[in-house]
N, CA, C and O atoms as a Tinker XYZ file with bonds, in Angstrom:
   368  protein
     1  N    -20.218000   -0.932000   -1.018000    73     2
     2  CA   -19.218000   -1.751000   -0.506000    64     1     3
     3  C    -18.290000   -2.377000   -1.478000    63     2     4     5
     4  O    -17.098000   -2.551000   -1.222000    81     3
     5  N    -18.875000   -2.730000   -2.651000    73     3     6
     6  CA   -18.104000   -3.224000   -3.822000    64     5     7
     7  C    -17.105000   -2.145000   -4.255000    63     6     8     9
     8  O    -15.970000   -2.417000   -4.645000    81     7
     9  N    -17.596000   -0.914000   -4.161000    73     7    10
    10  CA   -16.657000    0.189000   -4.627000    64     9    11
    11  C    -15.444000    0.308000   -3.758000    63    10    12    13
    12  O    -14.351000    0.519000   -4.283000    81    11
    13  N    -15.578000    0.178000   -2.368000    73    11    14
    14  CA   -14.399000    0.276000   -1.536000    64    13    15
    15  C    -13.454000   -0.936000   -1.730000    63    14    16    17
    16  O    -12.233000   -0.818000   -1.621000    81    15
    17  N    -14.056000   -2.082000   -2.018000    73    15    18
    18  CA   -13.260000   -3.204000   -2.233000    64    17    19
    19  C    -12.355000   -3.005000   -3.525000    63    18    20    21
    20  O    -11.165000   -3.323000   -3.516000    81    19
    21  N    -12.954000   -2.488000   -4.581000    73    19    22
    22  CA   -12.297000   -2.243000   -5.793000    64    21    23
    23  C    -11.149000   -1.218000   -5.611000    63    22    24    25
    24  O    -10.062000   -1.326000   -6.180000    81    23
    25  N    -11.470000   -0.266000   -4.811000    73    23    26
    26  CA   -10.485000    0.794000   -4.598000    64    25    27
    27  C     -9.303000    0.254000   -3.930000    63    26    28    29
    28  O     -8.158000    0.517000   -4.298000    81    27
    29  N     -9.620000   -0.571000   -2.857000    73    27    30
    30  CA    -8.554000   -1.132000   -2.008000    64    29    31
    31  C     -7.743000   -2.100000   -2.761000    63    30    32    33
    32  O     -6.536000   -2.215000   -2.550000    81    31
    33  N     -8.376000   -2.799000   -3.633000    73    31    34
    34  CA    -7.667000   -3.801000   -4.461000    64    33    35
    35  C     -6.718000   -3.107000   -5.471000    63    34    36    37
    36  O     -5.597000   -3.554000   -5.714000    81    35
    37  N     -7.246000   -1.948000   -6.069000    73    35    38
    38  CA    -6.320000   -1.166000   -6.978000    64    37    39
    39  C     -5.229000   -0.651000   -6.228000    63    38    40    41
    40  O     -4.122000   -0.691000   -6.766000    81    39
    41  N     -5.348000   -0.116000   -4.944000    73    39    42
    42  CA    -4.207000    0.447000   -4.207000    64    41    43
    43  C     -3.278000   -0.677000   -3.827000    63    42    44    45
    44  O     -2.069000   -0.447000   -3.803000    81    43
    45  N     -3.723000   -1.828000   -3.541000    73    43    46
    46  CA    -2.881000   -2.900000   -3.122000    64    45    47
    47  C     -2.151000   -3.443000   -4.365000    63    46    48    49
    48  O     -0.944000   -3.667000   -4.274000    81    47
    49  N     -2.793000   -3.664000   -5.499000    73    47    50
    50  CA    -2.044000   -4.192000   -6.674000    64    49    51
    51  C     -1.232000   -3.127000   -7.282000    63    50    52    53
    52  O     -0.114000   -3.467000   -7.669000    81    51
    53  N     -1.580000   -1.924000   -7.433000    73    51    54
    54  CA    -0.858000   -0.882000   -7.936000    64    53    55
    55  C      0.461000   -0.603000   -7.138000    63    54    56    57
    56  O      1.557000   -0.451000   -7.677000    81    55
    57  N      0.230000   -0.554000   -5.801000    73    55    58
    58  CA     1.461000   -0.358000   -4.972000    64    57    59
    59  C      2.432000   -1.426000   -5.065000    63    58    60    61
    60  O      3.641000   -1.209000   -5.147000    81    59
    61  N      1.875000   -2.656000   -5.050000    73    59    62
    62  CA     2.643000   -3.797000   -5.101000    64    61    63
    63  C      3.436000   -3.949000   -6.390000    63    62    64    65
    64  O      4.610000   -4.316000   -6.345000    81    63
    65  N      2.814000   -3.672000   -7.555000    73    63    66
    66  CA     3.488000   -3.581000   -8.837000    64    65    67
    67  C      4.630000   -2.763000   -8.807000    63    66    68    69
    68  O      5.741000   -3.196000   -9.112000    81    67
    69  N      4.385000   -1.420000   -8.400000    73    67    70
    70  CA     5.479000   -0.443000   -8.483000    64    69    71
    71  C      6.595000   -0.880000   -7.415000    63    70    72    73
    72  O      7.783000   -0.693000   -7.675000    81    71
    73  N      6.196000   -1.452000   -6.237000    73    71    74
    74  CA     7.285000   -1.811000   -5.283000    64    73    75
    75  C      8.100000   -2.875000   -5.864000    63    74    76    77
    76  O      9.321000   -2.848000   -5.708000    81    75
    77  N      7.479000   -3.894000   -6.578000    73    75    78
    78  CA     8.164000   -4.981000   -7.154000    64    77    79
    79  C      9.084000   -4.486000   -8.209000    63    78    80    81
    80  O     10.196000   -5.002000   -8.320000    81    79
    81  N      8.690000   -3.487000   -9.023000    73    79    82
    82  CA     9.605000   -2.906000  -10.154000    64    81    83
    83  C     10.784000   -2.222000   -9.498000    63    82    84    85
    84  O     11.925000   -2.429000   -9.911000    81    83
    85  N     10.548000   -1.459000   -8.544000    73    83    86
    86  CA    11.671000   -0.677000   -7.879000    64    85    87
    87  C     12.575000   -1.688000   -7.167000    63    86    88    89
    88  O     13.796000   -1.535000   -7.191000    81    87
    89  N     12.008000   -2.708000   -6.540000    73    87    90
    90  CA    12.882000   -3.723000   -5.814000    64    89    91
    91  C     13.696000   -4.523000   -6.874000    63    90    92    93
    92  O     14.843000   -4.890000   -6.620000    81    91
    93  N     13.101000   -4.785000   -8.045000    73    91    94
    94  CA    13.869000   -5.604000   -9.013000    64    93    95
    95  C     14.935000   -4.799000   -9.592000    63    94    96    97
    96  O     15.987000   -5.352000   -9.912000    81    95
    97  N     14.757000   -3.469000   -9.769000    73    95    98
    98  CA    15.857000   -2.531000  -10.334000    64    97    99
    99  C     16.988000   -2.352000   -9.329000    63    98   100   101
   100  O     18.166000   -2.380000   -9.682000    81    99
   101  N     16.621000   -2.176000   -8.127000    73    99   102
   102  CA    17.626000   -1.704000   -7.184000    64   101   103
   103  C     18.138000   -2.686000   -6.069000    63   102   104   105
   104  O     19.054000   -2.342000   -5.322000    81   103
   105  N     17.532000   -3.914000   -5.969000    73   103   106
   106  CA    17.871000   -4.781000   -4.944000    64   105   107
   107  C     18.248000   -6.198000   -5.476000    63   106   108   109
   108  O     18.752000   -7.058000   -4.754000    81   107
   109  N     17.982000   -6.359000   -6.711000    73   107   110
   110  CA    18.321000   -7.693000   -7.257000    64   109   111
   111  C     19.588000   -7.742000   -7.988000    63   110   112   113
   112  O     19.698000   -6.998000   -8.964000    81   111
   113  N     20.561000   -8.506000   -7.662000    73   111   114
   114  CA    21.875000   -8.520000   -8.283000    64   113   115
   115  C     21.832000   -9.129000   -9.644000    63   114   116   117
   116  O     22.409000   -8.556000  -10.568000    81   115
   117  N     21.148000  -10.326000   -9.847000    73   115   118
   118  CA    21.078000  -10.957000  -11.093000    64   117   119
   119  C     19.765000  -11.717000  -11.118000    63   118   120   121
   120  O     19.059000  -11.811000  -10.114000    81   119
   121  N     19.458000  -12.249000  -12.271000    73   119   122
   122  CA    18.186000  -13.015000  -12.402000    64   121   123
   123  C     18.307000  -14.395000  -11.769000    63   122   124   125
   124  O     17.326000  -15.022000  -11.370000    81   123
   125  N     19.528000  -14.824000  -11.700000    73   123   126
   126  CA    19.749000  -16.145000  -11.113000    64   125   127
   127  C     19.472000  -16.144000   -9.598000    63   126   128   129
   128  O     18.960000  -17.125000   -9.059000    81   127
   129  N     19.808000  -15.057000   -8.928000    73   127   130
   130  CA    19.638000  -14.941000   -7.520000    64   129   131
   131  C     18.526000  -13.844000   -7.155000    63   130   132   133
   132  O     18.768000  -12.824000   -6.510000    81   131
   133  N     17.337000  -14.186000   -7.638000    73   131   134
   134  CA    16.316000  -13.154000   -7.563000    64   133   135
   135  C     15.649000  -13.113000   -6.208000    63   134   136   137
   136  O     14.816000  -13.963000   -5.894000    81   135
   137  N     16.012000  -12.119000   -5.394000    73   135   138
   138  CA    15.324000  -11.922000   -4.085000    64   137   139
   139  C     14.995000  -10.442000   -4.092000    63   138   140   141
   140  O     15.887000   -9.596000   -4.158000    81   139
   141  N     13.690000  -10.132000   -4.023000    73   139   142
   142  CA    13.240000   -8.733000   -3.920000    64   141   143
   143  C     13.372000   -8.053000   -2.607000    63   142   144   145
   144  O     13.158000   -6.849000   -2.473000    81   143
   145  N     13.737000   -8.861000   -1.614000    73   143   146
   146  CA    13.823000   -8.381000   -0.202000    64   145   147
   147  C     15.277000   -8.314000    0.180000    63   146   148   149
   148  O     15.522000   -8.177000    1.378000    81   147
   149  N     16.274000   -8.393000   -0.672000    73   147   150
   150  CA    17.701000   -8.306000   -0.298000    64   149   151
   151  C     18.056000   -6.962000    0.012000    63   150   152   153
   152  O     17.330000   -6.016000   -0.292000    81   151
   153  N     19.280000   -6.825000    0.679000    73   151   154
   154  CA    19.732000   -5.470000    0.992000    64   153   155
   155  C     20.131000   -4.775000   -0.235000    63   154   156   157
   156  O     20.336000   -5.436000   -1.253000    81   155
   157  N     20.258000   -3.504000   -0.230000    73   155   158
   158  CA    20.700000   -2.688000   -1.433000    64   157   159
   159  C     22.131000   -2.920000   -1.614000    63   158   160   161
   160  O     22.916000   -2.759000   -0.680000    81   159
   161  N     22.499000   -3.288000   -2.765000    73   159   162
   162  CA    23.903000   -3.588000   -3.102000    64   161   163
   163  C     24.492000   -2.613000   -4.170000    63   162   164   165
   164  O     25.467000   -2.940000   -4.847000    81   163
   165  N     23.918000   -1.497000   -4.291000    73   163   166
   166  CA    24.457000   -0.545000   -5.252000    64   165   167
   167  C     25.712000    0.077000   -4.647000    63   166   168   169
   168  O     25.691000    0.636000   -3.551000    81   167
   169  N     26.834000   -0.043000   -5.419000    73   167   170
   170  CA    28.090000    0.397000   -4.940000    64   169   171
   171  C     28.180000    1.870000   -4.659000    63   170   172   173
   172  O     28.699000    2.312000   -3.634000    81   171
   173  N     27.652000    2.618000   -5.614000    73   171   174
   174  CA    27.623000    4.103000   -5.488000    64   173   175
   175  C     26.147000    4.612000   -5.621000    63   174   176   177
   176  O     25.607000    4.723000   -6.722000    81   175
   177  N     25.582000    4.887000   -4.548000    73   175   178
   178  CA    24.176000    5.313000   -4.476000    64   177   179
   179  C     24.091000    6.797000   -4.954000    63   178   180   181
   180  O     24.630000    7.702000   -4.317000    81   179
   181  N     23.436000    6.989000   -6.025000    73   179   182
   182  CA    23.234000    8.429000   -6.486000    64   181   183
   183  C     21.894000    9.014000   -6.052000    63   182   184   185
   184  O     21.167000    8.323000   -5.339000    81   183
   185  N     21.524000   10.199000   -6.417000    73   183   186
   186  CA    20.333000   10.758000   -5.996000    64   185   187
   187  C     19.127000   10.052000   -6.530000    63   186   188   189
   188  O     18.092000   10.031000   -5.864000    81   187
   189  N     19.210000    9.464000   -7.716000    73   187   190
   190  CA    18.031000    8.826000   -8.231000    64   189   191
   191  C     17.728000    7.477000   -7.513000    63   190   192   193
   192  O     16.581000    7.092000   -7.287000    81   191
   193  N     18.802000    6.826000   -7.191000    73   191   194
   194  CA    18.677000    5.642000   -6.387000    64   193   195
   195  C     18.180000    5.857000   -5.037000    63   194   196   197
   196  O     17.436000    5.019000   -4.528000    81   195
   197  N     18.546000    6.962000   -4.384000    73   195   198
   198  CA    17.971000    7.314000   -3.177000    64   197   199
   199  C     16.566000    7.688000   -3.228000    63   198   200   201
   200  O     15.807000    7.307000   -2.337000    81   199
   201  N     16.154000    8.407000   -4.201000    73   199   202
   202  CA    14.749000    8.690000   -4.437000    64   201   203
   203  C     13.924000    7.424000   -4.692000    63   202   204   205
   204  O     12.811000    7.292000   -4.183000    81   203
   205  N     14.451000    6.534000   -5.449000    73   203   206
   206  CA    13.682000    5.242000   -5.795000    64   205   207
   207  C     13.529000    4.407000   -4.557000    63   206   208   209
   208  O     12.446000    3.890000   -4.282000    81   207
   209  N     14.610000    4.264000   -3.796000    73   207   210
   210  CA    14.519000    3.500000   -2.574000    64   209   211
   211  C     13.592000    4.047000   -1.573000    63   210   212   213
   212  O     12.925000    3.314000   -0.843000    81   211
   213  N     13.546000    5.330000   -1.535000    73   211   214
   214  CA    12.618000    6.010000   -0.520000    64   213   215
   215  C     11.154000    5.880000   -1.047000    63   214   216   217
   216  O     10.218000    5.763000   -0.255000    81   215
   217  N     10.980000    5.903000   -2.365000    73   215   218
   218  CA     9.726000    5.789000   -3.020000    64   217   219
   219  C      9.229000    4.219000   -2.782000    63   218   220   221
   220  O      8.055000    3.916000   -2.572000    81   219
   221  N     10.228000    3.364000   -2.844000    73   219   222
   222  CA     9.805000    1.935000   -2.630000    64   221   223
   223  C      9.335000    1.708000   -1.201000    63   222   224   225
   224  O      8.384000    0.950000   -1.010000    81   223
   225  N      9.949000    2.322000   -0.172000    73   223   226
   226  CA     9.466000    2.180000    1.201000    64   225   227
   227  C      8.078000    2.886000    1.306000    63   226   228   229
   228  O      7.164000    2.364000    1.945000    81   227
   229  N      7.940000    4.056000    0.679000    73   227   230
   230  CA     6.633000    4.742000    0.777000    64   229   231
   231  C      5.585000    4.008000    0.004000    63   230   232   233
   232  O      4.445000    4.094000    0.461000    81   231
   233  N      5.747000    3.337000   -1.026000    73   231   234
   234  CA     4.786000    2.455000   -1.699000    64   233   235
   235  C      4.368000    1.317000   -0.902000    63   234   236   237
   236  O      3.196000    0.940000   -0.886000    81   235
   237  N      5.339000    0.734000   -0.210000    73   235   238
   238  CA     5.028000   -0.447000    0.675000    64   237   239
   239  C      3.902000   -0.047000    1.762000    63   238   240   241
   240  O      2.920000   -0.756000    1.984000    81   239
   241  N      4.152000    1.110000    2.374000    73   239   242
   242  CA     3.160000    1.534000    3.459000    64   241   243
   243  C      1.930000    2.050000    2.754000    63   242   244   245
   244  O      0.825000    1.834000    3.251000    81   243
   245  N      2.056000    2.712000    1.641000    73   243   246
   246  CA     0.860000    3.178000    0.936000    64   245   247
   247  C     -0.047000    1.975000    0.680000    63   246   248   249
   248  O     -1.244000    2.064000    0.951000    81   247
   249  N      0.463000    0.867000    0.176000    73   247   250
   250  CA    -0.394000   -0.202000   -0.153000    64   249   251
   251  C     -0.955000   -0.900000    0.979000    63   250   252   253
   252  O     -2.089000   -1.376000    0.911000    81   251
   253  N     -0.212000   -0.999000    2.060000    73   251   254
   254  CA    -0.741000   -1.621000    3.319000    64   253   255
   255  C     -1.874000   -0.725000    3.958000    63   254   256   257
   256  O     -2.969000   -1.177000    4.291000    81   255
   257  N     -1.502000    0.561000    4.089000    73   255   258
   258  CA    -2.392000    1.397000    4.823000    64   257   259
   259  C     -3.632000    1.752000    3.952000    63   258   260   261
   260  O     -4.754000    1.887000    4.440000    81   259
   261  N     -3.351000    1.895000    2.631000    73   259   262
   262  CA    -4.501000    2.141000    1.720000    64   261   263
   263  C     -5.552000    1.045000    1.627000    63   262   264   265
   264  O     -6.760000    1.280000    1.618000    81   263
   265  N     -4.976000   -0.247000    1.555000    73   263   266
   266  CA    -5.976000   -1.318000    1.541000    64   265   267
   267  C     -6.693000   -1.502000    2.862000    63   266   268   269
   268  O     -7.840000   -1.948000    2.892000    81   267
   269  N     -6.026000   -1.162000    3.954000    73   267   270
   270  CA    -6.666000   -1.330000    5.232000    64   269   271
   271  C     -7.739000   -0.174000    5.400000    63   270   272   273
   272  O     -8.792000   -0.387000    6.001000    81   271
   273  N     -7.424000    1.085000    4.834000    73   271   274
   274  CA    -8.344000    2.079000    4.864000    64   273   275
   275  C     -9.703000    1.718000    4.102000    63   274   276   277
   276  O    -10.799000    1.815000    4.654000    81   275
   277  N     -9.536000    1.315000    2.849000    73   275   278
   278  CA   -10.680000    1.064000    2.161000    64   277   279
   279  C    -11.420000   -0.180000    2.603000    63   278   280   281
   280  O    -12.648000   -0.183000    2.519000    81   279
   281  N    -10.789000   -1.216000    3.056000    73   279   282
   282  CA   -11.388000   -2.356000    3.455000    64   281   283
   283  C    -11.896000   -2.546000    4.932000    63   282   284   285
   284  O    -12.747000   -3.379000    5.247000    81   283
   285  N    -11.245000   -1.636000    5.844000    73   283   286
   286  CA   -11.680000   -1.780000    7.181000    64   285   287
   287  C    -12.199000   -0.411000    7.734000    63   286   288   289
   288  O    -13.288000   -0.359000    8.304000    81   287
   289  N    -11.419000    0.691000    7.563000    73   287   290
   290  CA   -11.715000    1.908000    8.281000    64   289   291
   291  C    -13.017000    2.554000    7.672000    63   290   292   293
   292  O    -13.932000    2.918000    8.411000    81   291
   293  N    -13.068000    2.676000    6.396000    73   291   294
   294  CA   -14.180000    3.381000    5.707000    64   293   295
   295  C    -15.470000    2.544000    5.990000    63   294   296   297
   296  O    -16.478000    3.143000    6.364000    81   295
   297  N    -15.484000    1.248000    5.838000    73   295   298
   298  CA   -16.849000    0.451000    6.210000    64   297   299
   299  C    -17.191000    0.604000    7.745000    63   298   300   301
   300  O    -18.343000    0.782000    8.141000    81   299
   301  N    -16.134000    0.523000    8.540000    73   299   302
   302  CA   -16.352000    0.587000    9.946000    64   301   303
   303  C    -16.913000    2.013000   10.294000    63   302   304   305
   304  O    -17.793000    2.100000   11.150000    81   303
   305  N    -16.456000    3.085000    9.686000    73   303   306
   306  CA   -16.912000    4.433000    9.920000    64   305   307
   307  C    -18.354000    4.532000    9.402000    63   306   308   309
   308  O    -19.162000    5.223000   10.023000    81   307
   309  N    -18.688000    3.912000    8.361000    73   307   310
   310  CA   -20.055000    4.062000    7.815000    64   309   311
   311  C    -21.024000    3.202000    8.645000    63   310   312   313
   312  O    -22.174000    3.592000    8.842000    81   311
   313  N    -20.599000    2.111000    9.100000    73   311   314
   314  CA   -21.474000    1.380000   10.070000    64   313   315
   315  C    -21.664000    2.112000   11.415000    63   314   316   317
   316  O    -22.760000    2.121000   11.974000    81   315
   317  N    -20.597000    2.714000   11.914000    73   315   318
   318  CA   -20.700000    3.463000   13.109000    64   317   319
   319  C    -21.591000    4.665000   13.004000    63   318   320   321
   320  O    -22.370000    4.995000   13.898000    81   319
   321  N    -21.438000    5.312000   11.853000    73   319   322
   322  CA   -22.445000    6.510000   11.527000    64   321   323
   323  C    -23.829000    6.082000   11.376000    63   322   324   325
   324  O    -24.742000    6.791000   11.800000    81   323
   325  N    -24.054000    4.913000   10.771000    73   323   326
   326  CA   -25.405000    4.397000   10.668000    64   325   327
   327  C    -26.002000    3.999000   12.031000    63   326   328   329
   328  O    -27.165000    4.267000   12.333000    81   327
   329  N    -25.185000    3.376000   12.801000    73   327   330
   330  CA   -25.555000    2.976000   14.163000    64   329   331
   331  C    -25.862000    4.117000   15.075000    63   330   332   333
   332  O    -26.777000    4.033000   15.894000    81   331
   333  N    -25.060000    5.265000   14.944000    73   331   334
   334  CA   -25.284000    6.471000   15.687000    64   333   335
   335  C    -26.614000    7.221000   15.179000    63   334   336   337
   336  O    -27.375000    7.799000   15.955000    81   335
   337  N    -26.803000    7.148000   13.830000    73   335   338
   338  CA   -28.073000    7.772000   13.223000    64   337   339
   339  C    -29.274000    7.018000   13.884000    63   338   340   341
   340  O    -30.215000    7.619000   14.403000    81   339
   341  N    -29.176000    5.708000   13.828000    73   339   342
   342  CA   -30.319000    4.834000   14.405000    64   341   343
   343  C    -30.575000    5.114000   15.819000    63   342   344   345
   344  O    -31.722000    5.178000   16.261000    81   343
   345  N    -29.496000    5.286000   16.559000    73   343   346
   346  CA   -29.647000    5.518000   17.966000    64   345   347
   347  C    -30.268000    6.873000   18.218000    63   346   348   349
   348  O    -31.083000    7.010000   19.130000    81   347
   349  N    -29.914000    7.868000   17.448000    73   347   350
   350  CA   -30.444000    9.190000   17.592000    64   349   351
   351  C    -31.959000    9.197000   17.276000    63   350   352   353
   352  O    -32.756000    9.787000   18.006000    81   351
   353  N    -32.347000    8.488000   16.112000    73   351   354
   354  CA   -33.697000    8.503000   15.674000    64   353   355
   355  C    -34.575000    7.597000   16.538000    63   354   356   357
   356  O    -35.789000    7.788000   16.612000    81   355
   357  N    -33.960000    6.621000   17.186000    73   355   358
   358  CA   -34.755000    5.706000   18.004000    64   357   359
   359  C    -35.122000    6.356000   19.323000    63   358   360   361
   360  O    -36.162000    6.021000   19.889000    81   359
   361  N    -34.330000    7.252000   19.825000    73   359   362
   362  CA   -34.640000    7.949000   21.102000    64   361   363
   363  C    -35.662000    8.894000   21.135000    63   362   364   365
   364  O    -36.189000    9.199000   22.205000    81   363
   365  N    -36.051000    9.468000   19.908000    73   363   366
   366  CA   -36.897000   10.588000   19.783000    64   365   367
   367  C    -38.397000   10.040000   19.726000    63   366   368
   368  O    -39.338000   10.826000   19.616000    81   367
């Protein structure tokens, strides 16, 4: 169980760090007005900015779904498998 928690924490913090870096580069106008959730204000969006902003959105969902997978889905599947095995062995 501790292994899944560590993996989920790594996914969450790694994804959040990369998301914050990309948000700081592409959505923050200046350090005085630092909002990482502002709209994109790049006057001429080139291919690299498009890739970075797409990657930023993908990283957001990666960190949310990755943490939920390691913290909720995998432990729930293991518990369900153990309960199913106990049910099978108890009926014989």
